[in-house]
C-alpha positions as CSV (number, residue, x, y, z in Angstrom):
1,X,161.4,86.1,-61.7
2,X,162.6,86.3,-58.1
3,X,161.4,83.7,-55.5
4,X,162.6,84.8,-52.0
5,X,161.3,81.6,-50.3
6,X,163.6,79.4,-52.4
7,X,167.1,78.3,-51.3
8,X,169.1,77.7,-54.6
9,X,171.1,80.2,-56.6
10,X,172.3,78.4,-59.6
11,X,175.3,79.9,-61.3
12,X,176.6,79.5,-64.9
13,X,179.9,77.9,-63.7
14,X,177.9,74.9,-62.4
15,X,178.2,76.1,-58.8
16,X,175.1,76.3,-56.7
17,X,174.7,78.5,-53.6
18,X,172.2,77.1,-51.0
19,X,170.8,79.4,-48.4
20,X,170.4,77.4,-45.2
21,X,167.8,79.8,-43.7
22,X,165.4,79.7,-46.7
23,X,162.0,78.2,-46.0
24,X,162.4,75.4,-48.6
25,X,166.0,74.5,-47.6
26,X,165.3,70.9,-46.7
27,X,163.7,70.0,-50.0
28,X,166.2,72.1,-51.9
29,X,169.2,70.5,-50.2
30,X,167.8,67.0,-51.1
31,X,167.4,68.0,-54.7
32,X,170.9,69.4,-55.1
33,X,172.7,66.8,-53.0
34,X,171.5,64.1,-55.3
35,X,173.4,65.5,-58.3
36,X,176.2,67.7,-57.0
37,X,179.1,67.7,-54.6
38,X,179.4,70.0,-51.6
39,X,182.4,72.3,-51.7
40,X,181.9,74.8,-48.8
41,X,179.6,74.9,-45.8
42,X,179.8,78.1,-43.8
43,X,177.0,78.7,-41.4
44,X,174.4,80.3,-43.7
45,X,175.3,79.7,-47.4
46,X,176.6,76.3,-48.7
47,X,178.2,75.9,-52.1
48,X,177.7,72.8,-54.2
49,X,179.2,72.0,-57.6
50,X,177.7,70.0,-60.4
51,X,180.4,67.8,-61.9
52,X,180.4,65.0,-64.6
53,X,181.1,62.4,-61.9
54,X,178.3,63.6,-59.6
55,X,175.9,63.4,-62.5
56,X,177.2,59.9,-63.6
57,X,176.8,58.6,-60.1
58,X,173.3,60.0,-60.1
59,X,172.6,58.3,-63.4
60,X,173.9,55.0,-62.2
61,X,171.6,55.3,-59.2
62,X,168.6,55.6,-61.5
63,X,168.2,59.4,-61.7
64,X,167.6,61.2,-65.0
65,X,168.2,64.6,-66.5
66,X,164.6,65.6,-66.4
67,X,164.3,65.0,-62.7
68,X,167.6,66.8,-62.0
69,X,166.6,69.9,-64.0
70,X,163.2,70.0,-62.5
71,X,164.7,69.9,-59.0
72,X,166.9,72.9,-59.7
73,X,164.1,74.9,-61.4
74,X,161.6,74.2,-58.5
75,X,164.0,75.5,-55.8
76,X,165.9,78.3,-57.7
77,X,165.5,81.9,-56.5
78,X,166.3,83.1,-60.0
79,X,166.0,81.6,-63.4
80,X,168.4,78.7,-63.9
81,X,171.0,79.7,-66.6
82,X,170.1,77.8,-69.8
83,X,173.8,76.7,-70.1
84,X,173.6,74.8,-66.9
85,X,170.5,72.9,-68.0
86,X,172.3,72.1,-71.3
87,X,175.4,70.8,-69.4
88,X,173.2,68.6,-67.2
89,X,171.7,67.2,-70.4
90,X,175.1,66.6,-71.8
91,X,176.5,64.9,-68.7
92,X,173.5,62.6,-68.4
93,X,173.6,61.8,-72.1
94,X,177.1,60.4,-71.8
95,X,176.0,57.6,-69.4
96,X,175.6,54.4,-71.4
97,X,177.2,55.7,-74.6
98,X,180.4,53.8,-74.0
99,X,180.1,50.2,-73.0
100,X,182.3,47.2,-72.2
101,X,180.9,44.0,-73.6
102,X,181.9,40.3,-73.9
103,X,184.2,39.7,-76.9
104,X,183.7,37.1,-79.6
105,X,186.1,34.7,-78.1
106,X,186.7,33.5,-74.5
107,X,189.1,35.9,-72.6
108,X,188.3,38.9,-74.9
109,X,186.3,42.0,-74.4
110,X,185.0,44.7,-76.7
111,X,184.8,48.4,-76.0
112,X,181.9,50.0,-77.9
113,X,181.3,53.7,-78.4
114,X,177.9,55.0,-79.5
115,X,179.0,58.7,-79.4
116,X,180.9,60.2,-82.3
117,X,182.9,62.6,-80.1
118,X,183.9,59.8,-77.7
119,X,184.8,57.6,-80.7
120,X,187.1,60.3,-82.1
121,X,188.8,60.9,-78.7
122,X,189.5,57.2,-78.2
123,X,190.9,56.9,-81.7
124,X,193.4,59.7,-81.0
125,X,194.5,58.4,-77.6
126,X,198.0,56.8,-77.9
127,X,197.3,54.1,-75.3
128,X,194.3,52.8,-77.2
129,X,196.3,52.9,-80.5
130,X,198.9,50.7,-78.9
131,X,196.8,48.3,-76.7
132,X,193.4,48.0,-78.2
133,X,193.1,47.0,-81.9
134,X,190.1,48.5,-83.7
135,X,187.5,45.9,-84.7
136,X,185.3,48.4,-86.4
137,X,184.9,52.2,-86.6
138,X,183.5,52.3,-83.1
139,X,184.7,49.1,-81.5
140,X,188.0,48.0,-80.0
141,X,189.2,44.6,-78.8
142,X,191.0,44.1,-75.6
143,X,192.1,41.3,-73.2
144,X,190.8,40.8,-69.7
145,X,194.0,42.2,-68.2
146,X,193.1,45.7,-69.5
147,X,189.5,45.7,-68.2
148,X,190.0,48.0,-65.3
149,X,192.6,50.3,-67.0
150,X,190.3,50.9,-70.0
151,X,187.5,52.1,-67.7
152,X,189.9,54.5,-66.0
153,X,191.3,55.9,-69.2
154,X,187.9,56.4,-70.9
155,X,186.6,58.2,-67.8
156,X,189.6,60.6,-68.1
157,X,188.6,61.2,-71.7
158,X,185.2,62.4,-70.5
159,X,182.9,59.4,-70.7
160,X,181.9,56.8,-68.1
161,X,182.1,53.2,-69.1
162,X,179.1,51.1,-68.5
163,X,180.6,47.6,-67.8
164,X,178.3,45.0,-69.3
165,X,181.0,42.3,-69.8
166,X,179.7,40.0,-67.2
167,X,181.2,38.5,-64.1
168,X,182.3,35.0,-63.0
169,X,179.7,33.1,-61.0
170,X,182.2,31.9,-58.4
171,X,181.9,28.6,-56.6
172,X,178.5,28.0,-55.0
173,X,178.1,28.3,-51.2
174,X,174.5,28.0,-50.1
175,X,173.5,29.9,-47.0
176,X,170.4,31.3,-45.5
177,X,169.7,34.4,-43.4
178,X,168.5,33.9,-39.9
179,X,165.2,35.6,-40.1
180,X,164.4,34.4,-36.6
181,X,166.9,36.9,-35.1
182,X,166.6,39.8,-37.5
183,X,164.8,41.0,-40.6
184,X,165.9,43.1,-43.5
185,X,164.7,46.6,-43.6
186,X,163.0,47.7,-46.8
187,X,165.9,50.0,-47.9
188,X,168.4,47.2,-47.3
189,X,166.4,44.8,-49.4
190,X,166.1,47.4,-52.1
191,X,169.9,48.0,-52.0
192,X,170.6,44.3,-52.6
193,X,168.1,44.1,-55.4
194,X,169.5,47.1,-57.2
195,X,173.1,45.9,-56.8
196,X,172.3,42.5,-58.2
197,X,170.4,44.0,-61.1
198,X,173.3,46.4,-61.9
199,X,175.5,43.6,-63.2
200,X,177.2,43.0,-59.9
201,X,179.5,46.0,-59.4
202,X,178.8,49.2,-57.5
203,X,178.8,51.1,-54.2
204,X,176.1,51.3,-51.6
205,X,176.1,54.4,-49.4
206,X,174.5,54.1,-45.9
207,X,175.3,55.9,-42.6
208,X,177.2,54.1,-39.9
209,X,174.5,52.3,-38.0
210,X,172.4,52.0,-41.2
211,X,173.3,48.4,-41.7
212,X,175.9,48.3,-44.5
213,X,177.2,45.0,-43.1
214,X,173.7,43.5,-43.3
215,X,173.4,44.6,-46.9
216,X,176.6,42.8,-47.8
217,X,175.5,39.6,-45.9
218,X,172.1,39.7,-47.7
219,X,173.9,40.1,-51.0
220,X,176.1,37.0,-50.3
221,X,173.0,35.0,-49.3
222,X,171.1,36.1,-52.5
223,X,174.0,35.0,-54.7
224,X,174.8,31.8,-52.8
225,X,178.5,32.1,-53.6
226,X,181.9,32.2,-52.0
227,X,182.9,35.7,-50.9
228,X,186.0,37.7,-50.1
229,X,185.4,40.6,-47.7
230,X,188.1,43.2,-47.5
231,X,188.2,45.3,-44.2
232,X,190.2,48.0,-42.5
233,X,191.7,45.9,-39.7
234,X,191.6,42.8,-37.5
235,X,188.9,44.2,-35.2
236,X,186.7,44.9,-38.2
237,X,187.4,41.3,-39.4
238,X,186.3,39.8,-36.1
239,X,183.2,42.0,-36.0
240,X,182.3,40.8,-39.5
241,X,182.8,37.3,-38.4
242,X,180.5,37.8,-35.4
243,X,177.8,39.3,-37.7
244,X,178.0,36.5,-40.2
245,X,177.7,33.8,-37.5
246,X,174.8,35.7,-35.8
247,X,172.8,36.4,-38.9
248,X,173.4,33.5,-41.3
249,X,173.5,29.7,-41.3
250,X,177.3,29.7,-41.8
251,X,179.3,27.7,-39.3
252,X,182.5,28.9,-37.7
253,X,184.6,26.5,-39.8
254,X,183.2,28.1,-43.0
255,X,184.6,31.6,-42.1
256,X,188.3,32.5,-42.3
257,X,190.1,35.6,-41.1
258,X,193.2,36.5,-43.1
259,X,195.2,39.1,-41.3
260,X,198.5,39.7,-39.5
261,X,197.2,37.6,-36.6
262,X,196.3,34.5,-38.7
263,X,195.7,33.4,-42.2
264,X,192.7,31.2,-43.0
265,X,191.1,30.8,-46.4
266,X,187.6,29.5,-46.1
267,X,184.3,29.7,-48.1
268,X,183.9,33.2,-46.7
269,X,187.3,34.9,-46.1
270,X,187.7,38.2,-44.4
271,X,191.0,39.8,-45.2
272,X,192.5,43.1,-44.1
273,X,193.6,45.7,-46.6
274,X,197.1,45.8,-44.9
275,X,197.7,42.1,-45.5
276,X,196.4,42.3,-49.0
277,X,198.8,45.0,-50.0
278,X,201.8,43.7,-48.1
279,X,204.8,43.7,-50.4
280,X,203.3,46.5,-52.7
281,X,206.6,48.4,-52.7
282,X,208.6,45.4,-53.9
283,X,205.7,44.2,-56.1
284,X,205.9,40.8,-54.5
285,X,202.4,40.6,-53.0
286,X,202.1,36.9,-52.1
287,X,198.9,37.2,-50.0
288,X,197.1,39.0,-52.9
289,X,198.4,36.5,-55.4
290,X,197.1,33.7,-53.2
291,X,193.7,35.2,-52.6
292,X,193.0,36.4,-56.1
293,X,193.2,32.8,-57.4
294,X,190.3,31.7,-55.3
295,X,186.9,31.2,-57.0
296,X,185.1,34.1,-55.3
297,X,181.7,35.1,-56.6
298,X,181.7,38.4,-54.7
299,X,184.3,40.7,-53.3
300,X,183.1,43.2,-50.7
301,X,185.1,46.4,-50.1
302,X,184.2,47.6,-46.6
303,X,184.8,51.4,-46.1
304,X,185.5,51.8,-49.8
305,X,186.3,55.5,-49.3
306,X,189.4,54.4,-47.3
307,X,190.9,52.0,-49.9
308,X,194.7,52.3,-49.9
309,X,196.2,53.3,-53.3
310,X,197.6,49.8,-54.0
311,X,194.1,48.3,-53.7
312,X,193.1,50.2,-56.8
313,X,195.9,48.6,-58.7
314,X,194.9,45.2,-57.3
315,X,191.2,45.8,-58.1
316,X,192.0,46.1,-61.8
317,X,192.8,42.3,-61.6
318,X,189.4,41.6,-59.9
319,X,187.2,43.0,-62.6
320,X,185.7,39.6,-63.5
321,X,184.3,39.3,-59.9
322,X,181.2,40.9,-58.6
323,X,182.3,44.0,-56.5
324,X,180.3,45.6,-53.8
325,X,181.7,48.8,-52.1
326,X,180.3,49.9,-48.8
327,X,180.7,53.4,-47.4
328,X,179.1,56.2,-45.4
329,X,180.5,58.8,-47.9
330,X,182.1,58.6,-51.3
331,X,184.3,61.6,-50.4
332,X,188.1,60.8,-50.7
333,X,190.6,63.3,-49.5
334,X,193.0,62.1,-52.2
335,X,190.5,63.0,-55.0
336,X,190.4,59.4,-56.3
337,X,186.6,59.1,-56.5
338,X,186.9,58.5,-60.2
339,X,189.0,55.3,-59.5
340,X,186.3,54.1,-57.1
341,X,183.7,54.7,-59.9
342,X,185.8,52.9,-62.5
343,X,187.2,49.9,-60.6
344,X,184.7,49.2,-57.8
345,X,181.6,50.6,-59.6
346,X,179.4,53.7,-59.5
347,X,177.1,54.6,-56.7
348,X,174.0,52.3,-57.0
349,X,172.1,53.1,-53.9
350,X,172.1,55.7,-51.1
351,X,169.8,56.9,-48.3
352,X,170.2,60.3,-46.7
353,X,171.3,60.1,-43.1
354,X,168.5,62.3,-41.9
355,X,165.9,60.1,-43.6
356,X,167.0,57.2,-41.5
357,X,167.1,59.4,-38.4
358,X,163.5,60.5,-39.1
359,X,162.2,56.9,-39.0
360,X,164.3,55.9,-36.0
361,X,166.8,53.6,-37.7
362,X,169.7,55.8,-36.5
363,X,169.9,58.1,-33.5
364,X,169.0,61.7,-33.6
365,X,172.3,63.6,-33.3
366,X,173.1,67.1,-32.1
367,X,176.4,68.4,-33.5
368,X,178.2,71.1,-31.5
369,X,181.5,72.9,-32.2
370,X,183.0,74.2,-29.0
371,X,185.6,77.0,-29.4
372,X,188.3,76.8,-26.7
373,X,190.5,79.8,-25.8
374,X,194.3,79.1,-25.9
375,X,196.4,80.0,-22.8
376,X,199.1,82.6,-23.4
377,X,202.0,80.3,-23.0
378,X,200.5,77.7,-25.4
379,X,199.6,80.5,-27.8
380,X,203.2,81.7,-27.9
381,X,204.5,78.2,-28.7
382,X,201.9,77.9,-31.5
383,X,202.7,81.3,-33.0
384,X,206.5,80.7,-33.3
385,X,206.1,77.2,-34.7
386,X,206.9,77.0,-38.4
387,X,206.3,73.3,-39.4
388,X,202.7,72.7,-40.4
389,X,202.5,69.4,-38.5
390,X,203.9,71.0,-35.3
391,X,201.4,73.8,-35.5
392,X,198.7,71.2,-36.0
393,X,199.8,69.3,-32.9
394,X,200.1,72.4,-30.8
395,X,196.6,73.7,-31.8
396,X,195.1,70.3,-31.1
397,X,196.9,69.7,-27.8
398,X,195.5,72.9,-26.2
399,X,195.7,72.2,-22.5
400,X,192.6,74.2,-21.9
401,X,190.6,71.5,-23.7
402,X,191.2,69.2,-20.7
403,X,188.9,71.1,-18.4
404,X,186.2,71.4,-21.2
405,X,186.3,67.6,-21.7
406,X,186.0,67.1,-17.9
407,X,183.0,69.4,-17.8
408,X,181.3,67.7,-20.7
409,X,181.8,64.3,-19.2
410,X,180.3,65.5,-15.9
411,X,177.4,67.0,-17.8
412,X,176.7,63.7,-19.5
413,X,177.0,61.6,-16.4
414,X,174.1,59.3,-17.5
415,X,175.6,58.6,-20.9
416,X,178.3,56.4,-22.3
417,X,181.1,58.5,-23.7
418,X,183.9,58.2,-26.2
419,X,186.7,60.8,-26.1
420,X,188.6,60.6,-29.3
421,X,191.7,62.3,-30.6
422,X,194.9,62.0,-32.7
423,X,197.9,62.8,-30.5
424,X,198.9,60.2,-27.9
425,X,200.4,62.6,-25.4
426,X,197.1,64.5,-25.2
427,X,195.1,61.3,-24.9
428,X,197.3,59.9,-22.1
429,X,196.8,63.2,-20.2
430,X,193.0,63.0,-20.7
431,X,193.0,59.4,-19.6
432,X,194.6,60.5,-16.3
433,X,192.3,63.6,-16.0
434,X,189.2,61.5,-16.4
435,X,190.4,58.4,-14.7
436,X,189.3,56.4,-17.8
437,X,191.2,53.7,-19.7
438,X,193.1,54.6,-22.9
439,X,192.8,52.5,-26.1
440,X,195.3,53.1,-29.0
441,X,196.9,51.2,-31.8
442,X,199.5,49.9,-29.3
443,X,196.9,48.3,-27.1
444,X,197.0,44.5,-27.4
445,X,194.1,42.9,-29.2
446,X,193.0,41.0,-26.1
447,X,193.0,44.2,-24.0
448,X,191.0,46.0,-26.7
449,X,188.3,43.3,-26.6
450,X,188.3,43.5,-22.8
451,X,187.6,47.3,-22.9
452,X,185.1,47.1,-25.7
453,X,183.3,44.3,-23.8
454,X,183.2,46.3,-20.5
455,X,181.8,49.3,-22.4
456,X,179.1,47.3,-24.1
457,X,178.0,45.9,-20.7
458,X,177.9,49.4,-19.3
459,X,180.6,48.5,-16.8
460,X,182.7,51.3,-18.3
461,X,181.2,54.7,-18.9
462,X,184.1,56.6,-20.5
463,X,186.7,55.4,-22.9
464,X,189.5,57.5,-24.3
465,X,190.4,56.3,-27.8
466,X,192.8,57.2,-30.6
467,X,192.2,57.1,-34.4
468,X,192.1,53.3,-34.2
469,X,188.5,53.7,-33.1
470,X,187.5,55.7,-36.2
471,X,185.9,52.7,-37.7
472,X,185.0,49.1,-37.1
473,X,184.0,49.2,-33.5
474,X,180.6,48.1,-32.4
475,X,179.6,50.1,-29.3
476,X,175.9,50.6,-29.8
477,X,175.2,52.3,-26.5
478,X,177.8,55.1,-27.0
479,X,175.7,58.3,-27.1
480,X,178.3,61.0,-26.7
481,X,181.5,61.6,-28.6
482,X,184.0,64.3,-27.7
483,X,186.5,64.9,-30.5
484,X,189.5,66.7,-29.1
485,X,191.5,66.6,-32.3
486,X,191.0,65.5,-35.9
487,X,193.1,64.7,-39.0
488,X,193.3,68.2,-40.5
489,X,190.1,68.7,-42.5
490,X,189.2,65.1,-43.2
491,X,185.5,64.7,-44.0
492,X,186.1,60.9,-44.1
493,X,187.0,61.0,-40.4
494,X,184.1,63.2,-39.5
495,X,181.7,60.6,-41.1
496,X,183.3,57.7,-39.2
497,X,183.4,59.4,-35.9
498,X,179.8,60.7,-36.0
499,X,178.8,57.1,-37.0
500,X,180.2,55.8,-33.7
501,X,177.2,57.2,-31.8
502,X,174.4,56.8,-34.4
503,X,173.3,53.2,-33.5
504,X,169.5,53.3,-32.7
505,X,168.8,54.1,-29.1
506,X,166.0,55.6,-27.0
507,X,168.0,58.8,-26.2
508,X,169.6,61.2,-28.6
509,X,173.3,61.5,-29.4
510,X,175.8,64.4,-29.0
511,X,178.8,65.0,-31.2
512,X,181.2,67.6,-29.7
513,X,184.2,68.9,-31.5
514,X,186.7,71.0,-29.5
515,X,188.5,73.7,-31.6
516,X,191.3,76.0,-30.4
517,X,190.2,79.6,-31.0
518,X,192.3,81.6,-33.4
519,X,194.2,78.6,-34.9
520,X,194.1,76.6,-38.1
521,X,191.8,74.2,-36.3
522,X,188.9,76.6,-37.0
523,X,189.4,76.3,-40.8
524,X,189.9,72.5,-40.6
525,X,186.7,72.2,-38.6
526,X,184.9,74.1,-41.2
527,X,186.0,71.7,-43.9
528,X,185.2,68.7,-41.8
529,X,181.7,70.1,-41.2
530,X,181.0,69.9,-44.9
531,X,180.2,66.3,-44.3
532,X,177.6,67.2,-41.8
533,X,176.0,69.6,-44.2
534,X,176.1,67.0,-47.0
535,X,173.9,64.8,-44.8
536,X,171.6,67.6,-43.8
537,X,172.8,68.1,-40.3
538,X,173.0,71.5,-38.7
539,X,175.8,72.3,-36.3
540,X,176.0,74.8,-33.4
541,X,179.1,76.9,-32.7
542,X,179.6,77.7,-29.0
543,X,182.2,80.3,-27.9
544,X,184.7,80.0,-25.2
545,X,182.1,79.9,-22.3
546,X,180.8,77.2,-20.1
547,X,179.2,74.4,-22.1
548,X,175.4,74.2,-22.1
549,X,173.7,71.2,-20.5
550,X,172.0,68.8,-22.9
551,X,168.3,69.0,-23.4
552,X,166.3,66.2,-21.8
């Protein structure tokens, strides 16, 4: 039977086409986004794909096969292929069939399979034959050192491992939340409860501005234990410290920052990924070796989608600790979502960005792609370039973008604006064109704090920033972001940059992306916009004409 008002076309290869213009698109998108990954997002028809990992993350977050199938059937234009429904049943059925449990003796674990096919595959795998002696037909013994690797290997065999082996309590550290200055939102409280009930390992997905930091702080308070917080850089560490001091009973002497600028180990220690992985190439990681010995009861991974590869190896040694990952999106451009699932934990909780926008917890955003014509001389340089990175730089550094940026800044003269890009030469030029200060990775920490402070006080209306501002800056009044260049097709970066302007405010927010017409930037922008589609945002594409004034 044909249902023209419905948005989903479910195909036997587990791909799902979603018609954006269909009447039931909002509900249909919510149903498919809960169980599938977005692959393509052209303007009118998006393509999702149901995968084992997308289903297992859904299962870990409390969804079931019946609800997933009902969502597809309710929004499908045509009959859902029976094979797809059977695959969904199969993927969901694998969750919980292979578990990791405490062993009979201290320092031992037991891998248990309750599925005959999984049992047969584990038995045939050479690594398991060598490292995990069989205790019974469907049980294998292993030491603590293999806890993370076992979960990775079984996942690659086709089964998720439900880790029930328990975690160390950690040393106690009583603290209370300062409910006189803030209160937990209902979804934040729910996220903490679900994480604690999960066994203490998993990922919470919330938009930038949705209060991921608050969720982690509340988790630390609920556990009352020492905590290690891993962050992307020193600015992020200082921001976390400010939040901890503002929202809890912790004193300054109880919080340590462990980074390239200083190394303090306290009851709550905030360490940067870079210092943690220092020495990874030589395998002499003294900072990690020092920190891993501390009696933490919780390890928080901020921006878990950005974890450097060495952190996955290090995380295998932290499996006996509670692990909380925080992110706006589980998308990783390196395809290592499975490692996040195995070593940090599955997705336990998420809230769609548009849901928080609807109730006023994040700003309403208008996303606009502005196509910019390329002058003849710049076009000629681009066409003769052969190296991919040189072509990328030339497409991004289109001199015609300068005037478009200037016009947009003038148009939004009552807003606070971030102009963000990748290439320093272009950013220096824009800084001069706009008469605005430039902040890059080379800017001294003291100068960064000075500029951020002036922006927060509204003493500075426009700030030109490099990729250093992709994350971990707290500029709540920023309402316009003009992106002049991105990192190829990175959805991670799109999420971070949009998040810079989503803090709640009385006015809306505008996210502009400038794209050089007729270059690879057009395709990269299309890939980046997959993130916007994943979160339910529409985006407008404007041609190479004068920009339109924002609506009041």
